[in-house]
N, C-alpha and C positions, 0 to 999 in steps of 0.2 A: 195377285191378279193374274187372270188368264184370258187370252183372246183366242177364240177358235173361229176361223173364217174360211169360206170358199170364195175366192175372188174370180170374177169372170172377165176381168180386164186388167191391164197393166196398171200398177200403182206407181204414179209419178207425180210431178208437181201440178198436174191438172186435177188431182184429187186433193181436196181441202177438208180438213177437220175443223169444225166449229165447236168450241167448248164453252158451255154456259154453266157457271157454278151457282149452286143453290146451297144455302145454309139450313141446317136442321134446327128449327126453333119451334117450341111449343108443339111437338109431335107433327110438324109439317115442314116441307121443304119450301123455303122462300127464296126468291131470286135475289142475287147480289149484284154488285157492280163489276164483279170479276168475270171476264170472258176473254177468249183468245180465238183467233182464226189463223190457222197455220197450214201451209202447203206440206203435204206428207213427206216429200223428200227433204225439204228444208228442216222439218221437225226431226226426222231420223238422223240427219247429219249434224244439226246444230244444237238441239235441245239437250240440256244436261240432266234432265229428269226422265222424261218419257222416251226420248230418242235413245239414250243409253240402255234403258230397260228393253226396248224393242230389239236393238242390235244384239244384246246378250241372249235374249230368249230365242231369236232367230238362229243364232250360232249354235245354241244347244239343240234346237230342233234339227238343224242340218247335220250335226255331229251324230245324231241317233239314226239317221236314215242311211241305208246302203247307197253307195254312189250312183247306182243305176236308177234309183227312185227319186233322186234329187231333181227338182225342176229348176233349181238355181244353185249356184255354188257361192253366191255373193250375199253378204249381209248388208249391202248398200243398195239404194235406189238406183234405177227403177226395179220394181219387183214384178215378175211375170205372173200371169194368172195361175192359180193353184190353191191347194189346201194348206192353210197356215194354222199351226197349233203352237201358240206362244204361251208357254206355261211357266209357273213359278216366277212371274215377273215381279220384281221388287224395285223400288226406286232408291237411288243412292241418297244418303243423308245430305241435306242441303240446308244452308242458313235460311232459305225461303220458308221452310216449315215453321221456324220460330216466329217469323213475322207475318205468317198467313193470317187473314182476318178471322178465321173460324177453324174449329177442330173437327167438326162433324158435318157432313153434307153429302151432296150428290152432284155429279158432273153429268149433264146431258150433252151428248155428242151427236151432231149431225154431220154426215159425210156427204160432200157433193163432188160430182164429176162434171166438169164443164158447166158448173153452176146449177146442175140438176141434182136434186136430192137422191142419193143412192143408198143411204143407210142411216138408221137412227138407233141409238143405244144410250145406256147410262151406266155410270160407275158410282157405287156408294163408297164414300171415303171417310176414313177416320185418321186424323193425324195424331200420332202418339208421340209424346215428348220423351225421347230416349237420351237426351243430352244430360 
């Protein structure tokens, strides 16, 4: 997974990501009961799947930039405005994947800042059993 973004504001806990999971059934994405609403800094700090992936990708991005081009030296929230290219993001293996209610689907993500919609996106996902 890759995330390429140009942020115009500081990313802190006023930024909330709303995840809505849809299962791929009969060639259609159908809503499920799975959803999550997470403050960005809390997710980056505490989440063992997405947060770890974000921190690792941000560190790789910073390592590739010359020091004079870095707009931050930290891989922790808050994040200042800037251009973020988080590439080769993979999620660590987790027991969560074995118990997840479906293997193929789409995650719709709405991002709000002070409860105002700031971005919409989606991620197509396929959970493969590597155990």
